[in-house]
Gaussian input, Z-matrix of N, CA and C with variables (Angstrom, degrees):
# hf/3-21g

backbone

0 1
 N
 C     1     B1
 C     2     B2     1     A1
 N     3     B3     2     A2     1     D1
 C     4     B4     3     A3     2     D2
 C     5     B5     4     A4     3     D3
 N     6     B6     5     A5     4     D4
 C     7     B7     6     A6     5     D5
 C     8     B8     7     A7     6     D6
 N     9     B9     8     A8     7     D7
 C    10    B10     9     A9     8     D8
 C    11    B11    10    A10     9     D9
 N    12    B12    11    A11    10    D10
 C    13    B13    12    A12    11    D11
 C    14    B14    13    A13    12    D12
 N    15    B15    14    A14    13    D13
 C    16    B16    15    A15    14    D14
 C    17    B17    16    A16    15    D15
 N    18    B18    17    A17    16    D16
 C    19    B19    18    A18    17    D17
 C    20    B20    19    A19    18    D18
 N    21    B21    20    A20    19    D19
 C    22    B22    21    A21    20    D20
 C    23    B23    22    A22    21    D21
 N    24    B24    23    A23    22    D22
 C    25    B25    24    A24    23    D23
 C    26    B26    25    A25    24    D24
 N    27    B27    26    A26    25    D25
 C    28    B28    27    A27    26    D26
 C    29    B29    28    A28    27    D27
 N    30    B30    29    A29    28    D28
 C    31    B31    30    A30    29    D29
 C    32    B32    31    A31    30    D30
 N    33    B33    32    A32    31    D31
 C    34    B34    33    A33    32    D32
 C    35    B35    34    A34    33    D33
 N    36    B36    35    A35    34    D34
 C    37    B37    36    A36    35    D35
 C    38    B38    37    A37    36    D36
 N    39    B39    38    A38    37    D37
 C    40    B40    39    A39    38    D38
 C    41    B41    40    A40    39    D39
 N    42    B42    41    A41    40    D40
 C    43    B43    42    A42    41    D41
 C    44    B44    43    A43    42    D42
 N    45    B45    44    A44    43    D43
 C    46    B46    45    A45    44    D44
 C    47    B47    46    A46    45    D45
 N    48    B48    47    A47    46    D46
 C    49    B49    48    A48    47    D47
 C    50    B50    49    A49    48    D48
 N    51    B51    50    A50    49    D49
 C    52    B52    51    A51    50    D50
 C    53    B53    52    A52    51    D51
 N    54    B54    53    A53    52    D52
 C    55    B55    54    A54    53    D53
 C    56    B56    55    A55    54    D54
 N    57    B57    56    A56    55    D55
 C    58    B58    57    A57    56    D56
 C    59    B59    58    A58    57    D57
 N    60    B60    59    A59    58    D58
 C    61    B61    60    A60    59    D59
 C    62    B62    61    A61    60    D60
 N    63    B63    62    A62    61    D61
 C    64    B64    63    A63    62    D62
 C    65    B65    64    A64    63    D63
 N    66    B66    65    A65    64    D64
 C    67    B67    66    A66    65    D65
 C    68    B68    67    A67    66    D66
 N    69    B69    68    A68    67    D67
 C    70    B70    69    A69    68    D68
 C    71    B71    70    A70    69    D69
 N    72    B72    71    A71    70    D70
 C    73    B73    72    A72    71    D71
 C    74    B74    73    A73    72    D72
 N    75    B75    74    A74    73    D73
 C    76    B76    75    A75    74    D74
 C    77    B77    76    A76    75    D75
 N    78    B78    77    A77    76    D76
 C    79    B79    78    A78    77    D77
 C    80    B80    79    A79    78    D78
 N    81    B81    80    A80    79    D79
 C    82    B82    81    A81    80    D80
 C    83    B83    82    A82    81    D81
 N    84    B84    83    A83    82    D82
 C    85    B85    84    A84    83    D83
 C    86    B86    85    A85    84    D84
 N    87    B87    86    A86    85    D85
 C    88    B88    87    A87    86    D86
 C    89    B89    88    A88    87    D87
 N    90    B90    89    A89    88    D88
 C    91    B91    90    A90    89    D89
 C    92    B92    91    A91    90    D90
 N    93    B93    92    A92    91    D91
 C    94    B94    93    A93    92    D92
 C    95    B95    94    A94    93    D93
 N    96    B96    95    A95    94    D94
 C    97    B97    96    A96    95    D95
 C    98    B98    97    A97    96    D96
 N    99    B99    98    A98    97    D97
 C   100   B100    99    A99    98    D98
 C   101   B101   100   A100    99    D99
 N   102   B102   101   A101   100   D100
 C   103   B103   102   A102   101   D101
 C   104   B104   103   A103   102   D102
 N   105   B105   104   A104   103   D103
 C   106   B106   105   A105   104   D104
 C   107   B107   106   A106   105   D105
 N   108   B108   107   A107   106   D106
 C   109   B109   108   A108   107   D107
 C   110   B110   109   A109   108   D108
 N   111   B111   110   A110   109   D109
 C   112   B112   111   A111   110   D110
 C   113   B113   112   A112   111   D111
 N   114   B114   113   A113   112   D112
 C   115   B115   114   A114   113   D113
 C   116   B116   115   A115   114   D114
 N   117   B117   116   A116   115   D115
 C   118   B118   117   A117   116   D116
 C   119   B119   118   A118   117   D117
 N   120   B120   119   A119   118   D118
 C   121   B121   120   A120   119   D119
 C   122   B122   121   A121   120   D120
 N   123   B123   122   A122   121   D121
 C   124   B124   123   A123   122   D122
 C   125   B125   124   A124   123   D123
 N   126   B126   125   A125   124   D124
 C   127   B127   126   A126   125   D125
 C   128   B128   127   A127   126   D126
 N   129   B129   128   A128   127   D127
 C   130   B130   129   A129   128   D128
 C   131   B131   130   A130   129   D129
 N   132   B132   131   A131   130   D130
 C   133   B133   132   A132   131   D131
 C   134   B134   133   A133   132   D132
 N   135   B135   134   A134   133   D133
 C   136   B136   135   A135   134   D134
 C   137   B137   136   A136   135   D135
 N   138   B138   137   A137   136   D136
 C   139   B139   138   A138   137   D137
 C   140   B140   139   A139   138   D138
 N   141   B141   140   A140   139   D139
 C   142   B142   141   A141   140   D140
 C   143   B143   142   A142   141   D141
 N   144   B144   143   A143   142   D142
 C   145   B145   144   A144   143   D143
 C   146   B146   145   A145   144   D144
 N   147   B147   146   A146   145   D145
 C   148   B148   147   A147   146   D146
 C   149   B149   148   A148   147   D147
 N   150   B150   149   A149   148   D148
 C   151   B151   150   A150   149   D149
 C   152   B152   151   A151   150   D150
 N   153   B153   152   A152   151   D151
 C   154   B154   153   A153   152   D152
 C   155   B155   154   A154   153   D153
 N   156   B156   155   A155   154   D154
 C   157   B157   156   A156   155   D155
 C   158   B158   157   A157   156   D156
 N   159   B159   158   A158   157   D157
 C   160   B160   159   A159   158   D158
 C   161   B161   160   A160   159   D159
 N   162   B162   161   A161   160   D160
 C   163   B163   162   A162   161   D161
 C   164   B164   163   A163   162   D162
 N   165   B165   164   A164   163   D163
 C   166   B166   165   A165   164   D164
 C   167   B167   166   A166   165   D165
 N   168   B168   167   A167   166   D166
 C   169   B169   168   A168   167   D167
 C   170   B170   169   A169   168   D168
 N   171   B171   170   A170   169   D169
 C   172   B172   171   A171   170   D170
 C   173   B173   172   A172   171   D171
 N   174   B174   173   A173   172   D172
 C   175   B175   174   A174   173   D173
 C   176   B176   175   A175   174   D174
 N   177   B177   176   A176   175   D175
 C   178   B178   177   A177   176   D176
 C   179   B179   178   A178   177   D177
 N   180   B180   179   A179   178   D178
 C   181   B181   180   A180   179   D179
 C   182   B182   181   A181   180   D180
 N   183   B183   182   A182   181   D181
 C   184   B184   183   A183   182   D182
 C   185   B185   184   A184   183   D183
 N   186   B186   185   A185   184   D184
 C   187   B187   186   A186   185   D185
 C   188   B188   187   A187   186   D186
 N   189   B189   188   A188   187   D187
 C   190   B190   189   A189   188   D188
 C   191   B191   190   A190   189   D189
 N   192   B192   191   A191   190   D190
 C   193   B193   192   A192   191   D191
 C   194   B194   193   A193   192   D192
 N   195   B195   194   A194   193   D193
 C   196   B196   195   A195   194   D194
 C   197   B197   196   A196   195   D195
 N   198   B198   197   A197   196   D196
 C   199   B199   198   A198   197   D197
 C   200   B200   199   A199   198   D198
 N   201   B201   200   A200   199   D199
 C   202   B202   201   A201   200   D200
 C   203   B203   202   A202   201   D201
 N   204   B204   203   A203   202   D202
 C   205   B205   204   A204   203   D203
 C   206   B206   205   A205   204   D204
 N   207   B207   206   A206   205   D205
 C   208   B208   207   A207   206   D206
 C   209   B209   208   A208   207   D207
 N   210   B210   209   A209   208   D208
 C   211   B211   210   A210   209   D209
 C   212   B212   211   A211   210   D210
 N   213   B213   212   A212   211   D211
 C   214   B214   213   A213   212   D212
 C   215   B215   214   A214   213   D213
 N   216   B216   215   A215   214   D214
 C   217   B217   216   A216   215   D215
 C   218   B218   217   A217   216   D216
 N   219   B219   218   A218   217   D217
 C   220   B220   219   A219   218   D218
 C   221   B221   220   A220   219   D219
 N   222   B222   221   A221   220   D220
 C   223   B223   222   A222   221   D221
 C   224   B224   223   A223   222   D222
 N   225   B225   224   A224   223   D223
 C   226   B226   225   A225   224   D224
 C   227   B227   226   A226   225   D225
 N   228   B228   227   A227   226   D226
 C   229   B229   228   A228   227   D227
 C   230   B230   229   A229   228   D228
 N   231   B231   230   A230   229   D229
 C   232   B232   231   A231   230   D230
 C   233   B233   232   A232   231   D231
 N   234   B234   233   A233   232   D232
 C   235   B235   234   A234   233   D233
 C   236   B236   235   A235   234   D234
 N   237   B237   236   A236   235   D235
 C   238   B238   237   A237   236   D236
 C   239   B239   238   A238   237   D237
 N   240   B240   239   A239   238   D238
 C   241   B241   240   A240   239   D239
 C   242   B242   241   A241   240   D240
 N   243   B243   242   A242   241   D241
 C   244   B244   243   A243   242   D242
 C   245   B245   244   A244   243   D243
 N   246   B246   245   A245   244   D244
 C   247   B247   246   A246   245   D245
 C   248   B248   247   A247   246   D246
 N   249   B249   248   A248   247   D247
 C   250   B250   249   A249   248   D248
 C   251   B251   250   A250   249   D249

   B1=1.4333
   B2=1.5242
   B3=1.3034
   B4=1.4533
   B5=1.5283
   B6=1.3136
   B7=1.4584
   B8=1.5198
   B9=1.3383
   B10=1.4439
   B11=1.5201
   B12=1.3360
   B13=1.4558
   B14=1.5249
   B15=1.3149
   B16=1.4615
   B17=1.5211
   B18=1.3300
   B19=1.4557
   B20=1.5214
   B21=1.3221
   B22=1.4643
   B23=1.5257
   B24=1.3271
   B25=1.4681
   B26=1.5268
   B27=1.3185
   B28=1.4687
   B29=1.5254
   B30=1.3115
   B31=1.4671
   B32=1.5305
   B33=1.3187
   B34=1.4613
   B35=1.5252
   B36=1.3026
   B37=1.4684
   B38=1.5248
   B39=1.3064
   B40=1.4604
   B41=1.5151
   B42=1.2973
   B43=1.4610
   B44=1.5149
   B45=1.3166
   B46=1.4540
   B47=1.5154
   B48=1.3189
   B49=1.4640
   B50=1.5178
   B51=1.3307
   B52=1.4502
   B53=1.5201
   B54=1.2998
   B55=1.4535
   B56=1.5240
   B57=1.3283
   B58=1.4613
   B59=1.5170
   B60=1.3058
   B61=1.4607
   B62=1.5180
   B63=1.3128
   B64=1.4508
   B65=1.5218
   B66=1.3324
   B67=1.4643
   B68=1.5206
   B69=1.3054
   B70=1.4563
   B71=1.5197
   B72=1.3307
   B73=1.4571
   B74=1.5252
   B75=1.3176
   B76=1.4570
   B77=1.5167
   B78=1.3123
   B79=1.4630
   B80=1.5184
   B81=1.3066
   B82=1.4650
   B83=1.5253
   B84=1.3260
   B85=1.4622
   B86=1.5164
   B87=1.3483
   B88=1.4680
   B89=1.5220
   B90=1.3302
   B91=1.4633
   B92=1.5176
   B93=1.3339
   B94=1.4588
   B95=1.5205
   B96=1.3472
   B97=1.4638
   B98=1.5234
   B99=1.3224
   B100=1.4647
   B101=1.5248
   B102=1.3299
   B103=1.4665
   B104=1.5269
   B105=1.3279
   B106=1.4659
   B107=1.5297
   B108=1.3250
   B109=1.4613
   B110=1.5277
   B111=1.3242
   B112=1.4671
   B113=1.5203
   B114=1.3177
   B115=1.4711
   B116=1.5286
   B117=1.3210
   B118=1.4639
   B119=1.5282
   B120=1.3250
   B121=1.4611
   B122=1.5233
   B123=1.3159
   B124=1.4642
   B125=1.5261
   B126=1.3101
   B127=1.4684
   B128=1.5270
   B129=1.3148
   B130=1.4672
   B131=1.5247
   B132=1.3382
   B133=1.4620
   B134=1.5214
   B135=1.3330
   B136=1.4612
   B137=1.5181
   B138=1.3299
   B139=1.4638
   B140=1.5256
   B141=1.3134
   B142=1.4625
   B143=1.5273
   B144=1.3138
   B145=1.4627
   B146=1.5196
   B147=1.3335
   B148=1.4612
   B149=1.5144
   B150=1.3277
   B151=1.4671
   B152=1.5242
   B153=1.3091
   B154=1.4568
   B155=1.5258
   B156=1.3283
   B157=1.4636
   B158=1.5192
   B159=1.3197
   B160=1.4575
   B161=1.5216
   B162=1.3114
   B163=1.4623
   B164=1.5117
   B165=1.3209
   B166=1.4641
   B167=1.5160
   B168=1.3103
   B169=1.4588
   B170=1.5189
   B171=1.3208
   B172=1.4553
   B173=1.5199
   B174=1.3055
   B175=1.4662
   B176=1.5200
   B177=1.3098
   B178=1.4586
   B179=1.5230
   B180=1.3066
   B181=1.4645
   B182=1.5234
   B183=1.3015
   B184=1.4572
   B185=1.5116
   B186=1.3098
   B187=1.4516
   B188=1.5154
   B189=1.3028
   B190=1.4502
   B191=1.5264
   B192=1.3145
   B193=1.4576
   B194=1.5236
   B195=1.3293
   B196=1.4577
   B197=1.5267
   B198=1.3082
   B199=1.4585
   B200=1.5273
   B201=1.3227
   B202=1.4666
   B203=1.5251
   B204=1.3243
   B205=1.4631
   B206=1.5288
   B207=1.3251
   B208=1.4609
   B209=1.5224
   B210=1.3158
   B211=1.4568
   B212=1.5208
   B213=1.3053
   B214=1.4665
   B215=1.5254
   B216=1.3280
   B217=1.4618
   B218=1.5202
   B219=1.2905
   B220=1.4645
   B221=1.5179
   B222=1.3176
   B223=1.4695
   B224=1.5236
   B225=1.3148
   B226=1.4606
   B227=1.5197
   B228=1.3110
   B229=1.4575
   B230=1.5216
   B231=1.3347
   B232=1.4641
   B233=1.5076
   B234=1.3200
   B235=1.4668
   B236=1.5319
   B237=1.3081
   B238=1.4650
   B239=1.5243
   B240=1.2956
   B241=1.4600
   B242=1.5259
   B243=1.3218
   B244=1.4563
   B245=1.5176
   B246=1.3041
   B247=1.4525
   B248=1.5200
   B249=1.2923
   B250=1.4627
   B251=1.4690
   A1=108.56
   A2=116.25
   A3=119.41
   A4=111.12
   A5=114.57
   A6=120.87
   A7=109.19
   A8=114.73
   A9=121.31
   A10=109.49
   A11=115.33
   A12=121.41
   A13=108.67
   A14=116.21
   A15=122.19
   A16=106.65
   A17=116.46
   A18=121.67
   A19=109.51
   A20=116.11
   A21=121.42
   A22=109.89
   A23=117.18
   A24=119.43
   A25=109.92
   A26=116.69
   A27=120.75
   A28=112.29
   A29=117.00
   A30=120.47
   A31=111.68
   A32=117.67
   A33=121.32
   A34=112.96
   A35=116.61
   A36=120.13
   A37=111.00
   A38=114.65
   A39=121.48
   A40=107.32
   A41=115.70
   A42=118.92
   A43=109.11
   A44=116.07
   A45=121.20
   A46=111.18
   A47=116.04
   A48=121.47
   A49=108.50
   A50=115.04
   A51=119.06
   A52=109.64
   A53=115.62
   A54=122.16
   A55=109.17
   A56=115.73
   A57=121.48
   A58=107.74
   A59=116.01
   A60=120.43
   A61=113.38
   A62=117.86
   A63=121.72
   A64=114.43
   A65=117.73
   A66=120.95
   A67=113.88
   A68=116.54
   A69=120.91
   A70=110.26
   A71=116.45
   A72=121.75
   A73=110.22
   A74=115.47
   A75=122.21
   A76=109.16
   A77=116.25
   A78=120.82
   A79=107.26
   A80=116.74
   A81=123.51
   A82=111.41
   A83=116.44
   A84=121.29
   A85=115.04
   A86=117.61
   A87=120.89
   A88=110.86
   A89=114.72
   A90=122.49
   A91=107.26
   A92=117.52
   A93=122.66
   A94=108.38
   A95=116.17
   A96=121.43
   A97=110.21
   A98=115.36
   A99=121.64
   A100=109.82
   A101=115.63
   A102=121.93
   A103=113.06
   A104=118.29
   A105=120.39
   A106=111.94
   A107=117.52
   A108=121.21
   A109=109.87
   A110=116.98
   A111=121.15
   A112=111.10
   A113=116.58
   A114=119.77
   A115=111.24
   A116=116.47
   A117=121.18
   A118=112.75
   A119=117.75
   A120=120.42
   A121=113.91
   A122=117.89
   A123=121.66
   A124=112.56
   A125=117.41
   A126=120.47
   A127=111.51
   A128=117.03
   A129=120.79
   A130=110.99
   A131=116.37
   A132=119.07
   A133=113.02
   A134=117.93
   A135=119.34
   A136=112.29
   A137=117.55
   A138=121.20
   A139=112.36
   A140=117.30
   A141=120.91
   A142=114.85
   A143=117.57
   A144=120.05
   A145=113.09
   A146=118.59
   A147=122.27
   A148=115.49
   A149=117.20
   A150=120.37
   A151=110.94
   A152=114.73
   A153=120.31
   A154=107.46
   A155=115.87
   A156=120.91
   A157=109.27
   A158=115.61
   A159=121.13
   A160=108.47
   A161=114.71
   A162=119.42
   A163=108.82
   A164=115.31
   A165=120.42
   A166=108.92
   A167=115.53
   A168=119.79
   A169=108.77
   A170=114.63
   A171=119.24
   A172=107.95
   A173=117.12
   A174=118.74
   A175=110.43
   A176=115.55
   A177=121.09
   A178=108.20
   A179=115.02
   A180=119.07
   A181=109.57
   A182=114.72
   A183=118.47
   A184=109.64
   A185=115.25
   A186=119.69
   A187=108.77
   A188=115.53
   A189=120.98
   A190=108.44
   A191=115.95
   A192=121.75
   A193=107.47
   A194=116.59
   A195=118.48
   A196=110.96
   A197=114.57
   A198=119.83
   A199=108.63
   A200=118.76
   A201=120.51
   A202=113.99
   A203=118.36
   A204=119.41
   A205=111.97
   A206=117.84
   A207=121.23
   A208=111.79
   A209=116.97
   A210=121.22
   A211=112.46
   A212=118.05
   A213=121.77
   A214=109.61
   A215=116.21
   A216=120.70
   A217=109.09
   A218=115.56
   A219=118.35
   A220=109.30
   A221=116.33
   A222=120.66
   A223=110.63
   A224=117.82
   A225=120.34
   A226=111.03
   A227=117.89
   A228=120.68
   A229=111.05
   A230=117.23
   A231=119.38
   A232=111.49
   A233=118.56
   A234=121.33
   A235=110.47
   A236=117.03
   A237=120.52
   A238=111.47
   A239=118.47
   A240=120.99
   A241=112.48
   A242=118.22
   A243=122.33
   A244=111.48
   A245=118.96
   A246=122.68
   A247=113.36
   A248=120.17
   A249=123.37
   A250=112.58
   D1=139.85
   D2=-177.78
   D3=-82.68
   D4=161.77
   D5=179.86
   D6=-111.47
   D7=151.84
   D8=179.16
   D9=-121.55
   D10=147.27
   D11=-178.82
   D12=-115.05
   D13=122.38
   D14=173.35
   D15=-98.31
   D16=129.60
   D17=-178.63
   D18=-118.86
   D19=128.01
   D20=177.32
   D21=-70.71
   D22=152.85
   D23=174.82
   D24=-61.70
   D25=154.48
   D26=-176.87
   D27=-56.61
   D28=-37.61
   D29=-178.75
   D30=-63.92
   D31=-30.42
   D32=-177.83
   D33=-96.25
   D34=-16.94
   D35=-175.92
   D36=-74.05
   D37=132.07
   D38=176.85
   D39=-132.38
   D40=160.77
   D41=176.33
   D42=-76.07
   D43=147.47
   D44=-179.96
   D45=96.76
   D46=-163.80
   D47=-178.34
   D48=-98.85
   D49=134.15
   D50=177.09
   D51=-137.07
   D52=145.59
   D53=-178.73
   D54=-99.22
   D55=134.49
   D56=178.69
   D57=-119.57
   D58=125.93
   D59=179.23
   D60=67.25
   D61=14.40
   D62=179.54
   D63=72.88
   D64=0.79
   D65=-176.94
   D66=-123.32
   D67=-33.73
   D68=-168.65
   D69=-107.88
   D70=119.51
   D71=-178.70
   D72=-99.98
   D73=109.58
   D74=178.46
   D75=-92.50
   D76=142.78
   D77=175.10
   D78=-116.26
   D79=120.47
   D80=-176.75
   D81=53.71
   D82=36.83
   D83=176.19
   D84=82.30
   D85=8.42
   D86=-178.07
   D87=-129.60
   D88=145.86
   D89=176.31
   D90=-132.49
   D91=120.71
   D92=-179.61
   D93=-107.12
   D94=124.60
   D95=-178.44
   D96=-137.74
   D97=161.75
   D98=175.54
   D99=-70.24
   D100=161.60
   D101=-175.62
   D102=-58.89
   D103=-42.53
   D104=-178.13
   D105=-64.98
   D106=-36.22
   D107=177.37
   D108=-73.04
   D109=-38.33
   D110=179.82
   D111=-59.31
   D112=-39.10
   D113=178.92
   D114=-61.31
   D115=-38.15
   D116=-176.84
   D117=-73.22
   D118=-35.55
   D119=-172.82
   D120=-103.34
   D121=-6.19
   D122=-174.92
   D123=-57.12
   D124=-49.08
   D125=-175.28
   D126=-61.26
   D127=-43.07
   D128=-178.92
   D129=-65.31
   D130=-48.43
   D131=-175.61
   D132=-70.85
   D133=-35.25
   D134=-179.30
   D135=-80.17
   D136=-39.88
   D137=-176.54
   D138=-76.94
   D139=-49.72
   D140=-172.53
   D141=-93.09
   D142=-24.38
   D143=-176.70
   D144=-114.48
   D145=-3.99
   D146=175.72
   D147=72.05
   D148=23.32
   D149=179.86
   D150=-74.45
   D151=153.59
   D152=171.08
   D153=-106.51
   D154=154.80
   D155=-177.57
   D156=-122.14
   D157=138.08
   D158=173.49
   D159=-142.12
   D160=155.99
   D161=179.49
   D162=-92.58
   D163=134.21
   D164=-179.92
   D165=-67.52
   D166=135.09
   D167=178.86
   D168=-77.22
   D169=127.76
   D170=177.64
   D171=-103.48
   D172=139.58
   D173=179.63
   D174=-64.03
   D175=137.62
   D176=179.87
   D177=-75.44
   D178=127.64
   D179=179.75
   D180=-66.70
   D181=138.25
   D182=179.22
   D183=-69.49
   D184=137.44
   D185=178.73
   D186=-72.68
   D187=144.15
   D188=179.19
   D189=-84.32
   D190=83.29
   D191=-178.03
   D192=-94.94
   D193=124.92
   D194=179.75
   D195=-68.01
   D196=151.57
   D197=176.09
   D198=-65.28
   D199=150.97
   D200=-176.75
   D201=-54.70
   D202=-37.42
   D203=-179.60
   D204=-69.92
   D205=-25.53
   D206=177.47
   D207=-75.93
   D208=-26.97
   D209=-174.94
   D210=-81.52
   D211=-18.05
   D212=-176.49
   D213=-92.07
   D214=131.12
   D215=175.37
   D216=-94.81
   D217=129.18
   D218=177.99
   D219=-85.50
   D220=162.78
   D221=179.78
   D222=-62.46
   D223=-36.93
   D224=-178.81
   D225=-67.69
   D226=-36.01
   D227=179.78
   D228=-68.76
   D229=-37.62
   D230=-179.83
   D231=-75.88
   D232=-33.11
   D233=177.77
   D234=-67.32
   D235=-37.05
   D236=-178.12
   D237=-67.91
   D238=-33.16
   D239=-178.44
   D240=-92.73
   D241=-9.73
   D242=-176.65
   D243=-65.99
   D244=-35.66
   D245=-177.33
   D246=-75.58
   D247=-17.66
   D248=-175.78
   D249=-85.43

């Protein structure tokens, strides 16, 4: 599941931990939550507190690409399996 980042407006952002609306604890003006929680709190934080929302970038998993020598079938390998 992806994560979302809520960012307080610059005027409201302070260093350290701050509570918004008595429920949401921002650290250095940012709050990172899972997607299901973001859906529930998005309207309140964006409408009433002026937060912006962005999706956290997740690193792209490296594709499992075989080495070139693994991808090539030799004649001996195909002859050995041909009879089966």
